[in-house]
C-alpha positions as CSV (number, residue, x, y, z in Angstrom):
1,M,17.4,156.2,77.1
2,T,13.8,155.1,77.6
3,E,11.6,153.8,74.8
4,I,7.8,153.7,75.3
5,L,5.6,151.0,73.8
6,N,1.8,151.7,73.8
7,C,-0.1,148.4,73.9
8,K,-3.4,149.8,75.2
9,G,-6.5,148.0,73.9
10,M,-4.5,144.9,72.9
11,K,-5.5,141.5,74.2
12,C,-2.9,139.1,75.5
13,P,-0.6,137.8,74.2
14,Q,-0.2,140.8,71.9
15,P,1.4,143.1,74.4
16,I,4.1,140.5,75.2
17,L,4.7,139.8,71.5
18,K,5.0,143.5,70.7
19,A,7.4,144.0,73.7
20,A,9.6,141.0,72.5
21,I,9.8,142.4,69.0
22,K,10.6,145.9,70.2
23,A,13.2,144.6,72.7
24,N,15.0,142.9,69.8
25,T,15.4,146.2,68.0
26,L,16.9,148.1,71.1
27,A,20.4,148.1,72.4
28,P,21.3,146.3,75.7
29,G,20.9,148.7,78.6
30,T,17.9,150.5,77.1
31,T,14.9,150.9,79.3
32,L,11.6,149.8,77.7
33,E,8.3,151.1,79.2
34,V,5.3,149.1,78.1
35,H,1.8,150.4,78.7
36,A,-1.0,147.8,78.6
37,D,-4.5,147.3,79.9
38,C,-4.8,143.5,79.4
39,H,-5.9,141.7,82.5
40,S,-3.0,139.2,82.5
41,F,-0.3,141.6,81.4
42,S,1.4,141.9,84.8
43,Q,1.9,138.1,85.2
44,D,2.8,137.7,81.5
45,I,5.5,140.4,81.4
46,Q,7.1,139.0,84.6
47,K,7.3,135.6,83.1
48,W,8.7,137.0,79.8
49,C,11.4,139.0,81.6
50,N,12.4,135.9,83.7
51,D,12.5,133.7,80.6
52,N,14.5,136.2,78.6
53,G,17.0,137.5,81.1
54,K,15.5,141.0,81.2
55,V,15.2,143.0,84.5
56,L,11.6,144.0,85.4
57,I,12.2,147.2,87.3
58,S,8.6,147.9,88.2
59,I,4.9,147.4,87.3
60,V,2.7,150.3,88.3
61,D,-1.1,150.1,88.0
62,K,-2.5,153.5,87.0
63,G,-6.2,153.0,87.2
64,G,-6.4,149.9,85.1
65,L,-3.5,150.8,82.9
66,K,-0.4,148.8,83.8
67,V,3.0,150.4,83.1
68,A,5.9,147.9,83.1
69,T,9.5,149.3,83.1
70,I,12.0,146.8,81.8
71,Q,15.8,147.1,81.7
72,L,17.0,145.3,78.5
């Protein structure tokens, strides 16, 4: 199951905070896809995943929109 979290237009650290809140509501093993256009999102989400034991599957840049796929 994949959940999508739209964080377009939010400035950091909002996308990371929203991802953390959403992750706490989902079952382990769920895939969370976070869409954000904040300039530091890629680095921030990598650090958050490392700090919280989540698996960052990929970060894809789609013309300024970054899509992070995380295994919870």
